[in-house]
BAVORO-213130 format. One record per residue (C-alpha): residue in one letter; x, y, z. Coordinates in steps of 0.05 Angstrom, whole numbers, padded with zeros to 5 digits, always signed. Layout:
REM residues N
aXYZ;...
REM end
This chain:
REM residues 43
x-00129+00146-00005;x-00173+00148-00067;x-00241+00114-00071;x-00230+00043-00046;x-00154+00042-00052;x-00103+00067-00001;x-00027+00067-00002;x+00014+00059+00061;x+00087+00079+00065;x+00123+00050+00125;x+00193+00043+00154;x+00224-00004+00204;x+00285+00000+00249;x+00315-00060+00211;x+00310-00033+00140;x+00331+00037+00118;x+00290+00035+00054;x+00216+00052+00066;x+00166+00000+00042;x+00100+00012+00007;x+00038-00032+00006;x-00030-00024-00024;x-00097-00033+00011;x-00163-00046-00025;x-00231-00040+00009;x-00275-00102-00004;x-00342-00112+00031;x-00326-00056+00080;x-00259-00086+00102;x-00190-00064+00082;x-00148-00120+00050;x-00074-00118+00034;x-00060-00133-00039;x+00001-00141-00082;x+00027-00082-00121;x+00045-00099-00193;x+00117-00083-00214;x+00093-00029-00263;x+00044+00002-00214;x+00070+00067-00184;x+00052+00090-00114;x+00024+00160-00110;x+00083+00185-00070;
REM end
């Protein structure tokens, strides 16, 4: 988490490859947003 952006790495029982999504805080609420293809996750 950095400022108003957080990254979440998750895994499921159905997919062996972990997924990553990006959260952005807007008006005090966390919203899921799309990660651009060139944008690298911090992990």
